[in-house]
Structures are given as structure tokens and as C-alpha cells.
C-alpha positions in Angstrom: 143.0 61.9 94.6 140.5 59.0 94.9 137.8 58.9 92.4 135.0 58.9 95.0 136.4 62.0 96.6 136.4 63.8 93.3 132.8 62.8 92.6 131.8 63.9 96.0 133.3 67.3 95.5 131.7 67.6 92.1 128.3 66.7 93.6 128.8 69.2 96.4 129.7 72.0 94.0 126.7 71.1 91.7 124.4 71.2 94.7 125.7 74.6 95.8 125.2 76.0 92.3 121.7 74.5 92.1 120.7 76.1 95.4 122.2 79.4 94.5 120.4 79.3 91.2 117.1 78.6 92.9 117.5 81.4 95.4 118.6 83.9 92.7 115.8 83.0 90.4 113.2 83.2 93.2 114.4 86.6 94.3 114.5 88.0 90.7 111.0 86.8 90.0 109.5 88.3 93.3 111.4 91.6 93.0 110.8 92.2 89.3 107.1 91.4 89.2 106.3 93.6 92.2 108.5 96.6 91.3 105.5 98.7 90.1 103.6 98.0 93.3 106.2 99.1 95.9 106.0 102.7 96.9 108.8 104.6 98.6 108.6 105.8 102.1 106.1 108.1 103.7 107.6 111.1 101.9 106.0 109.5 98.7 102.5 109.4 100.2 101.1 111.1 97.1 102.1 108.0 95.0 99.9 105.6 97.1 96.6 104.8 95.5 93.6 104.9 97.9 92.7 101.5 99.2 90.2 99.9 101.6 92.8 99.1 104.3 96.3 99.3 105.5 97.6 95.8 106.4 100.2 95.7 109.1 102.0 92.3 109.5 103.1 91.6 113.0 106.6 91.4 114.4 108.2 91.1 117.8 106.5 92.5 120.8 108.4 93.0 124.0 107.5 91.0 127.2 106.0 94.2 128.7 103.6 94.5 125.8 105.3 97.4 124.1 106.1 97.2 120.4 109.5 96.3 119.0 111.0 98.8 116.6 110.0 97.0 113.4 106.3 96.7 114.2 106.2 100.1 115.8 107.3 101.6 112.5 104.7 99.7 110.6 101.9 100.8 112.9 103.0 104.4 112.6 103.0 104.1 108.8 99.5 102.7 108.8 98.2 105.5 111.1 99.8 108.1 108.7 97.9 106.5 105.8 94.7 106.5 107.8 95.1 110.1 108.9 95.8 111.2 105.3 92.6 109.5 104.1 94.5 107.1 101.9 92.9 104.1 103.6 89.6 103.7 105.5 90.6 100.9 107.8 93.6 99.3 109.5 94.1 95.5 109.7 96.6 94.4 112.3 97.7 90.8 111.8 100.1 88.9 114.0 100.9 86.0 116.2 98.8 85.1 119.2 99.7 81.4 119.2 99.8 81.3 123.0 98.3 83.1 125.9 101.7 84.5 126.8 102.4 86.2 123.5 100.0 88.6 121.8 101.2 90.8 118.9 97.7 91.8 117.6 96.4 93.3 120.8 99.6 95.2 121.5 99.4 96.6 118.0 95.7 97.5 118.5 96.5 99.4 121.7 99.2 101.4 120.0 96.9 102.2 117.0 94.0 103.3 119.3 96.4 105.4 121.3 97.4 107.2 118.1 93.8 108.3 117.7 92.4 105.9 115.1 88.6 105.3 115.6 88.0 101.9 117.2 85.5 100.8 114.6 88.2 101.3 111.9 90.7 98.9 113.7 90.5 95.2 112.7 92.6 92.5 114.4 93.6 89.1 113.0 95.0 86.8 115.7 96.1 84.1 113.3 98.7 86.0 111.2 101.3 83.4 111.8 103.2 84.2 108.6 103.0 86.7 105.8 101.0 84.2 103.7 98.5 83.6 106.5 98.1 87.3 106.9 97.4 87.9 103.2 95.2 84.9 102.6 93.1 85.5 105.7 92.8 89.2 104.8 91.2 88.1 101.5 89.2 85.1 102.8 88.1 86.2 106.3 88.1 90.0 106.1 87.1 90.2 102.4 89.8 92.7 101.6 90.0 93.6 97.9 92.4 96.5 98.0 95.2 97.2 100.4 98.4 99.0 101.3 100.8 96.7 103.1 103.0 98.6 105.5 106.4 97.0 106.1 110.1 97.5 105.9 111.9 97.8 102.5 113.5 94.3 102.7 110.1 92.7 103.1 108.1 94.8 100.7 108.4 92.8 97.5 107.5 89.5 99.1 104.7 91.0 101.1 103.0 92.6 98.2 103.6 89.5 96.0 101.8 87.3 98.5 99.0 89.8 98.9 98.4 89.9 95.2 98.7 86.1 95.0 95.9 86.0 97.6 93.7 88.1 95.3 94.2 91.5 96.8 95.0 94.6 94.7 97.9 95.5 96.8 100.7 98.0 97.1 103.5 98.1 99.7 104.6 101.2 101.5 108.1 101.1 102.9 108.2 102.0 106.6 112.0 102.0 106.9 115.1 100.2 105.8 115.3 98.2 109.0 115.5 94.4 108.7 117.6 91.4 107.7 118.5 91.2 104.0 120.1 87.8 104.3 117.1 86.2 105.9 114.7 87.8 103.4 116.7 86.5 100.4 116.0 83.0 101.6 112.4 83.7 102.6 111.6 84.8 99.1 112.1 81.2 97.9 109.4 80.0 100.3 107.3 83.1 99.4 107.4 82.3 95.7 106.3 78.7 96.4 103.3 80.0 98.4 102.4 82.5 95.8 102.5 79.8 93.2 100.8 76.9 95.1 98.4 79.2 97.2 98.1 76.8 100.1 94.9 77.0 102.2 95.1 78.4 105.7 92.9 78.3 108.8 89.7 80.3 108.0 86.8 81.3 110.3 83.8 83.4 110.3 83.9 86.3 107.8 84.4 89.7 109.3 84.0 92.1 106.3 86.5 95.0 106.3 83.7 97.3 105.4 82.0 96.7 108.8 82.9 97.5 112.4 86.4 96.5 113.4 85.4 95.8 117.0 83.7 92.6 115.8 87.2 91.1 115.3 88.5 91.9 118.7 89.0 89.1 121.3 88.0 90.5 124.6 
């Protein structure tokens, strides 16, 4: 075997091991340091500490405006927390990057249809990523304590980013739906965001203690 081929293979193996080590370390850090802040499912509601707000990160909305299964489960979990008096408000944060796609308003309509008082429903139209959602929750909506409602695969990263943004956060698991492979990779980026705390687009403050309708885009 030619020497350059052997060196190339050694370099390739070293690169693979380096990437695997980085991914494994990032996942271990995120999962281990959030373990005490991730609650089980809705059957464990008594284990959730009261908080200002339930934060619902967005996910796919169908072309007809109905919620996909992932975000529907999150909204239902948030409404359950609200009805139980565990949270006072609900913050719906999602992607509204174009006029043809609107996660936040679809989530709002479902939340209102479930009987939540309009003044207790806040909407963030710039939740383009989990970090955007959490950083804006702290900076724009002045959230200081929250329960993040998401699926089990995403709970550790979500609560880690919320706490990195300055929020006393817990995560409530809505279901076990989701992609584990994708999340294993996403935690690497999440750890970087939690460490570097990049700035995101801000805006006029809309305190979570006020009337949620002030955040609606009519």
C-alpha cells in the first residue's frame, strides 16, 4: 500500500473519531446538566414547579393551517399546564419568516379554541430556532421562569438553552415523538449557543406579565 494512501486513511479515521468524540461530549454535557430540570410526561404534573409561562416552540404546520402532530402535542401540554394553574401564561414561538407560512398564529388559534383566555396567550413570530425562542423569551417578553413543553428527544437541549438565556426553566415532555439521530447532532450546535450566547433580533419589549394580545400581529 502506498504511503500516502495509508496516511489518508489514518487522517480519515482520526477525523471520524474526533467528530464522534465532539458529538458524544456535547450530548453528555447537555443531558447531564439538565437531568434535574426535565419532568416526565403529563402524568407527572405534580412534579412541575409553578412558573410564569409555558413556552411552546413551533414545529410544522400543514398547508391548511392545522397543526402537525408534534406541535399539536406541545400546545395540548401547555393548555393542560394552564388549566391546572401551574402557569399563568402561554408563549407560542414559531416561524413566520414568510407570508405563506405561519406557525405562531396557527398555534394561537388552537390555544384559543382550547379555552385559554386571549389575554394570557402571547405570540412570538421570530422563533426561528430554539435559541431564538429562548433568548427572545427572556429579552423581549421578560420571562424569568418557564416550563418548556416539547418532546422527550428535544427536552434536554430546550431547557439547556432556556437556562443559558437566563430563564429558570423546566421541560415537560409532551410525548416521545421525534428524531433522535437529528437531535444528537443538534445538541452540538445547542451547546455552542448555550456557551457563546449569540445575540438575536430583538424588538419592543412585551412583558409576559401584561396582556398577550399586545403581541398579536393582526
